[in-house]
Backbone as CSV, one residue per row, in Angstrom:
resi,resn,N_x,N_y,N_z,CA_x,CA_y,CA_z,C_x,C_y,C_z
1,MET,126.544,-183.625,130.347,124.784,-183.425,131.117,123.671,-183.482,130.377
2,PRO,122.491,-184.029,130.590,121.661,-184.781,130.033,120.664,-183.580,129.208
3,GLY,120.875,-182.314,129.846,119.943,-181.568,129.350,120.614,-180.153,129.339
4,ARG,121.676,-179.823,129.087,122.465,-179.154,128.062,122.824,-179.498,126.360
5,PRO,122.331,-178.918,125.655,123.105,-179.176,123.626,124.440,-179.075,123.745
6,THR,124.870,-179.884,123.114,126.346,-180.160,123.046,126.662,-179.003,121.849
7,ARG,127.487,-177.726,122.256,128.145,-176.746,121.002,129.783,-177.361,120.032
8,GLY,129.876,-176.674,118.827,131.377,-176.981,118.537,131.308,-178.067,117.624
9,PHE,133.067,-178.438,117.488,132.807,-179.690,116.578,133.940,-180.612,117.147
10,THR,133.614,-182.055,117.701,134.894,-182.501,117.728,136.285,-182.723,117.321
11,LEU,136.779,-182.962,118.063,138.287,-183.068,117.658,138.309,-184.295,115.834
12,LEU,137.640,-184.994,116.023,137.338,-185.871,114.694,136.856,-185.405,113.759
13,GLU,135.904,-184.251,113.809,135.433,-183.620,112.905,136.139,-182.796,112.032
14,LEU,136.958,-181.856,112.771,137.918,-181.065,112.526,139.121,-182.288,111.483
15,LEU,139.763,-183.072,111.970,140.373,-183.351,111.242,139.934,-183.888,110.074
16,VAL,138.661,-184.768,110.234,138.567,-184.876,108.656,138.475,-183.468,107.728
17,VAL,137.979,-182.788,107.824,137.405,-181.364,107.602,138.991,-181.004,106.869
18,LEU,139.938,-180.807,107.633,141.154,-180.204,107.473,142.068,-181.563,106.394
19,ALA,141.422,-182.535,106.550,142.106,-183.818,105.968,141.118,-183.724,104.039
20,LEU,140.602,-183.469,104.276,139.545,-183.393,102.885,140.224,-181.621,102.205
21,LEU,140.262,-180.920,103.063,141.126,-179.630,102.459,142.249,-179.828,101.799
22,ALA,143.458,-180.242,102.696,144.494,-180.739,102.531,144.528,-181.644,100.626
23,VAL,143.528,-182.528,100.458,143.970,-183.819,99.468,143.249,-181.972,98.603
24,ALA,141.675,-181.155,98.674,141.679,-180.849,97.161,142.359,-179.957,96.508
25,VAL,143.358,-179.098,97.885,144.199,-177.634,97.494,145.254,-178.904,97.022
26,GLY,146.212,-179.733,97.307,146.477,-180.543,96.414,146.528,-180.377,94.830
27,THR,145.118,-181.280,95.146,144.703,-181.795,93.711,145.095,-180.038,92.792
28,VAL,143.812,-179.111,93.503,144.349,-177.554,92.335,145.590,-177.503,91.913
29,SER,146.535,-177.809,92.913,147.506,-176.647,92.948,148.669,-177.486,91.724
30,LEU,148.460,-179.383,91.749,149.017,-180.385,90.855,148.081,-180.283,89.560
31,ALA,147.169,-179.298,89.487,146.417,-178.882,88.235,146.863,-178.242,87.244
32,ILE,147.256,-177.022,88.173,147.778,-176.318,87.682,148.602,-176.259,87.082
33,ARG,149.055,-175.984,85.574,150.377,-175.906,84.799,150.828,-174.359,83.983
34,ASP,151.992,-174.578,83.967,152.678,-173.080,83.265,152.597,-173.446,82.385
35,PRO,151.407,-172.372,81.555,151.314,-171.793,80.105,152.517,-171.920,79.385
36,ALA,153.175,-171.863,79.578,154.399,-171.588,78.461,155.086,-173.223,78.506
37,ALA,155.179,-173.851,79.692,155.618,-175.407,79.607,154.481,-175.808,78.565
38,THR,153.427,-175.492,78.650,152.205,-176.148,78.016,152.052,-175.817,76.489
39,GLN,152.295,-174.697,76.147,152.608,-174.470,74.678,154.164,-175.131,74.245
40,LEU,154.652,-175.123,74.922,156.462,-175.658,74.457,155.971,-176.835,74.336
41,GLU,155.449,-177.681,75.086,155.464,-179.175,74.814,154.519,-179.142,73.963
42,ARG,152.838,-178.727,73.412,152.787,-178.695,71.852,153.201,-178.751,71.265
43,GLU,154.255,-177.766,70.866,154.772,-177.097,69.985,156.106,-178.750,69.544
44,ALA,156.136,-179.153,70.777,157.271,-180.158,70.139,156.562,-181.441,70.052
45,GLU,155.979,-181.761,70.248,154.719,-182.713,70.179,154.388,-182.580,68.324
46,ARG,153.545,-181.456,67.852,153.336,-181.252,66.813,154.672,-181.163,65.726
47,LEU,155.678,-180.564,65.834,157.096,-179.958,65.377,157.439,-181.988,64.905
48,ALA,157.629,-182.720,66.103,157.630,-184.297,66.229,156.964,-185.237,65.323
49,ALA,155.472,-184.316,64.865,154.751,-185.534,64.393,155.013,-184.733,62.619
50,LEU,155.578,-183.650,62.086,155.575,-182.672,61.207,157.146,-183.783,60.481
51,LEU,158.251,-183.997,61.491,159.078,-184.552,60.848,159.146,-185.666,60.810
52,GLU,158.326,-186.691,61.354,158.455,-188.290,60.501,157.402,-187.852,59.864
53,ALA,156.631,-187.221,59.034,155.656,-187.087,58.028,156.301,-187.393,57.316
54,ALA,157.413,-185.806,56.775,158.678,-185.383,56.087,159.886,-187.156,55.669
55,ARG,159.809,-187.183,57.153,160.764,-188.677,57.090,160.389,-189.695,55.865
56,ALA,158.874,-189.932,56.113,157.963,-191.177,55.751,157.729,-190.313,54.204
57,GLU,157.669,-189.436,53.568,157.426,-188.829,52.657,159.178,-189.128,51.964
58,ALA,159.470,-188.326,52.149,161.708,-188.731,51.704,161.800,-189.919,51.608
59,ARG,161.622,-191.092,52.455,162.183,-192.719,52.241,160.935,-193.082,51.283
60,ALA,159.385,-192.779,51.374,158.664,-193.166,50.094,159.084,-192.886,48.544
61,ALA,159.220,-191.428,48.846,159.857,-190.740,47.291,160.856,-190.755,46.754
62,GLY,162.197,-191.207,47.919,163.347,-191.032,47.602,164.196,-190.196,47.566
63,LEU,163.228,-189.072,48.224,164.018,-187.627,48.379,165.380,-187.048,49.527
64,SER,165.658,-186.227,49.079,166.339,-185.899,50.145,165.580,-184.686,50.895
65,VAL,165.457,-184.625,52.094,164.756,-183.794,53.075,165.760,-182.974,54.008
66,LEU,165.538,-182.083,54.340,165.573,-181.366,55.014,164.803,-180.457,55.694
67,TRP,165.370,-180.081,57.027,163.783,-179.194,57.991,165.039,-178.173,58.718
68,GLN,164.588,-177.286,58.419,165.506,-175.664,58.822,164.953,-174.465,59.306
69,PRO,165.137,-174.018,60.858,164.714,-173.309,61.610,165.295,-171.863,61.136
70,ALA,163.883,-171.327,60.917,164.299,-169.676,60.210,165.438,-169.212,61.135
71,ARG,166.310,-168.496,60.667,167.383,-167.433,61.029,166.811,-166.214,61.821
72,ILE,167.051,-166.425,62.802,165.868,-164.688,63.094,166.348,-163.561,62.729
73,GLU,168.117,-163.342,62.505,168.188,-162.200,62.112,168.030,-161.456,60.778
74,ASN,167.474,-162.427,59.924,167.734,-162.541,58.578,166.363,-162.824,57.764
75,ASN,165.047,-163.189,58.933,163.880,-163.618,58.159,163.185,-163.271,57.294
76,THR,163.531,-163.353,56.312,162.689,-162.477,54.739,161.531,-163.127,54.325
77,SER,161.437,-164.373,54.595,160.665,-164.942,53.902,159.191,-165.320,54.749
78,GLY,159.145,-164.849,56.304,158.003,-165.415,57.319,157.522,-166.449,57.421
79,GLN,158.499,-167.414,57.269,158.721,-168.361,57.796,159.324,-168.640,59.653
80,ASP,158.596,-169.783,60.093,159.604,-169.622,61.331,160.602,-171.259,61.240
81,PHE,160.115,-171.942,59.959,161.096,-173.274,59.808,160.715,-173.766,58.158
82,ARG,161.378,-174.550,57.748,160.981,-174.726,56.626,161.125,-176.885,56.022
83,PHE,160.576,-177.036,55.479,161.195,-178.264,54.536,161.854,-178.118,52.884
84,VAL,163.070,-178.627,53.089,163.963,-178.106,52.045,163.309,-179.316,51.039
85,GLY,163.193,-180.158,49.956,163.368,-181.179,49.401,161.992,-181.692,48.542
86,LEU,160.814,-181.613,49.571,159.440,-182.120,49.797,158.821,-181.506,48.467
87,PRO,157.889,-181.997,47.483,157.567,-182.015,46.163,156.267,-180.967,47.012
88,ASP,155.822,-179.823,46.222,155.045,-179.033,46.358,153.227,-179.260,46.527
89,SER,153.142,-180.529,46.213,151.805,-181.102,46.340,151.847,-181.092,47.912
90,LEU,152.887,-181.596,48.809,152.913,-182.186,49.942,153.005,-180.899,50.524
91,GLN,151.638,-179.837,51.372,152.162,-178.515,51.891,151.916,-178.974,53.111
92,LEU,152.834,-178.803,54.025,153.304,-178.777,55.805,153.740,-177.840,56.321
93,PRO,153.133,-177.397,57.044,153.060,-176.093,57.872,154.547,-175.396,58.043
94,THR,154.762,-174.037,58.408,156.315,-173.285,58.592,156.124,-172.545,59.207
95,HIS,154.856,-173.047,60.052,154.845,-171.598,61.206,154.715,-172.431,62.766
96,TRP,155.496,-171.437,63.991,154.567,-171.890,64.685,153.423,-171.407,65.634
97,LEU,153.079,-172.524,66.442,151.441,-172.196,66.488,151.857,-170.753,67.833
98,ASN,152.893,-170.520,68.594,153.459,-169.485,69.059,154.367,-168.973,68.999
99,PRO,154.167,-167.748,67.944,155.286,-167.065,67.486,156.585,-166.689,68.444
100,GLU,156.608,-166.816,69.182,157.738,-166.615,70.018,158.537,-168.129,70.384
101,VAL,158.259,-168.914,69.754,159.165,-170.311,69.762,160.151,-169.879,68.826
102,GLN,161.412,-170.428,69.667,162.662,-170.366,68.696,163.078,-171.978,69.082
103,ALA,164.020,-172.042,67.635,164.319,-173.411,67.372,165.990,-173.652,66.980
104,HIS,167.054,-174.560,67.501,167.793,-174.349,67.388,168.323,-176.087,67.101
105,VAL,168.941,-176.222,65.753,169.471,-177.822,65.656,170.886,-177.762,66.164
106,ILE,170.964,-178.622,67.490,172.134,-179.244,67.794,172.933,-180.109,66.810
107,GLY,174.297,-179.183,66.425,175.326,-179.887,66.245,175.063,-179.548,64.299
108,ALA,174.323,-179.078,63.751,173.893,-179.250,62.182,173.420,-177.797,62.172
109,PRO,173.646,-177.111,60.574,172.581,-176.496,60.076,171.020,-177.018,59.675
110,ALA,170.695,-178.065,59.734,170.065,-178.491,59.075,169.307,-179.712,59.602
111,LEU,167.976,-180.560,60.023,168.063,-181.838,60.233,168.132,-182.505,58.982
112,VAL,168.455,-183.648,58.839,168.324,-184.627,57.571,167.270,-185.536,57.848
113,LEU,166.599,-185.586,56.906,165.204,-186.496,57.443,165.124,-187.320,56.238
114,GLY,166.059,-187.511,55.326,165.680,-188.655,54.599,166.463,-188.725,53.436
115,PRO,166.835,-189.597,51.960,165.703,-190.609,52.097,166.526,-192.242,52.391
116,ASP,167.459,-191.768,53.381,167.577,-193.481,53.876,167.003,-193.512,54.859
117,PRO,166.285,-195.066,55.168,165.684,-195.061,56.056,166.409,-194.818,57.851
118,ILE,167.989,-195.023,57.575,168.434,-194.352,59.246,168.770,-193.045,59.026
119,ILE,168.824,-192.078,59.673,169.114,-191.308,59.249,170.337,-190.252,60.379
120,GLY,170.904,-191.359,60.969,171.403,-190.888,61.823,171.220,-189.926,63.065
121,ALA,172.046,-189.839,64.181,170.992,-189.136,65.927,171.341,-187.647,65.293
122,GLN,170.214,-187.267,65.732,169.746,-185.689,65.637,169.471,-184.725,66.427
123,ARG,169.481,-183.806,67.294,168.908,-183.179,68.065,168.479,-181.786,67.612
124,LEU,167.649,-181.522,68.194,167.061,-179.612,68.298,166.422,-179.467,69.704
125,THR,166.798,-178.396,69.281,165.756,-177.902,71.351,165.074,-176.309,70.749
126,LEU,163.623,-176.847,71.725,162.895,-175.529,71.535,162.776,-174.832,72.146
127,ALA,162.447,-173.575,72.475,162.357,-172.229,73.550,161.536,-171.199,73.523
128,LEU,160.713,-171.311,74.762,159.814,-170.264,74.788,159.899,-169.745,76.002
129,GLN,160.438,-168.331,76.067,160.675,-167.655,77.295,161.558,-168.484,77.780
130,ASP,161.811,-169.008,79.338,162.495,-169.276,80.138,162.672,-171.144,79.708
131,ARG,161.123,-171.584,79.006,161.417,-172.687,78.937,162.049,-173.564,77.779
132,ARG,162.739,-174.986,77.845,163.536,-175.596,76.972,162.888,-176.953,76.918
133,ILE,162.862,-177.426,75.495,162.492,-178.822,75.284,162.972,-179.385,74.396
134,THR,164.223,-180.483,74.569,164.764,-181.379,73.292,164.253,-182.306,72.620
135,LEU,163.695,-182.289,71.574,163.344,-183.462,70.272,164.932,-183.915,70.119
136,GLU,163.932,-185.560,69.432,166.124,-186.349,69.134,165.380,-187.419,68.766
137,THR,166.289,-187.975,68.117,166.189,-189.589,67.660,168.263,-190.128,67.492
138,ASP,167.479,-191.249,67.644,168.536,-192.233,67.196,168.905,-192.193,65.762
139,GLY,168.104,-191.968,64.989,168.254,-192.406,63.474,167.284,-193.757,62.841
140,LEU,167.164,-194.256,64.167,165.813,-195.257,64.147,164.633,-195.678,64.093
141,LEU,164.306,-195.160,65.704,163.314,-194.226,65.890,162.892,-192.952,65.747
142,PRO,161.528,-193.009,65.695,160.772,-191.306,65.678,161.361,-190.183,66.323
143,PHE,161.207,-188.800,66.047,162.276,-187.760,66.968,160.882,-188.228,68.345
144,ALA,160.929,-187.915,69.330,160.301,-187.573,70.161,161.136,-186.695,71.213
145,ILE,160.389,-186.364,72.508,160.687,-185.431,73.198,161.484,-186.136,74.604
146,ALA,163.113,-185.783,74.582,164.010,-186.132,74.984,163.677,-186.020,76.631
147,ASN,164.095,-184.637,76.927,163.757,-183.831,78.070,163.243,-182.579,77.989
148,GLU,162.972,-181.946,79.279,162.499,-180.433,79.330,163.951,-179.903,80.065
149,VAL,164.681,-179.186,79.878,165.683,-178.430,80.343,165.395,-177.544,81.073
150,PRO,165.035,-176.821,82.246,165.143,-175.299,82.844,166.271,-174.574,82.162
151,ARG,166.316,-173.793,81.681,167.009,-172.181,81.528,167.822,-171.555,82.722
152,GLY,168.695,-171.666,83.118,169.686,-171.251,84.432,169.601,-169.942,84.108
153,PRO,170.437,-169.275,85.360,170.394,-168.114,85.347,171.507,-167.675,84.735
């Protein structure tokens, strides 16, 4: 009708608005990450870098170097982990960024980092709350995050 103003929205306008809302909600939901998973991933990347630094030092100096996680039941040293065999001049961290992180070397009491260039396959698992991440090397490649394993009931 020529004299009446139109009211409301067309179906096309409503569909465009709904599509924009769906894209915005999807983007926000993907951007929100679990803080424990983020912290654990940060710890794993940091530990991989520390292990590679110690491994390079062991090869360069010809030293036998081990990495050991602290045992929870008798941890009197105040350290969360330690590097055995490194010179005192190389001060690598011995604490996690998050004190609740726990580490477990799979199949051995410690990781062997040198002095040989090929050290053998090794794995360790980091845990924080109900999250777990595994770091591993095949002995030739650097330590890297292998997978993220959710903890089952």
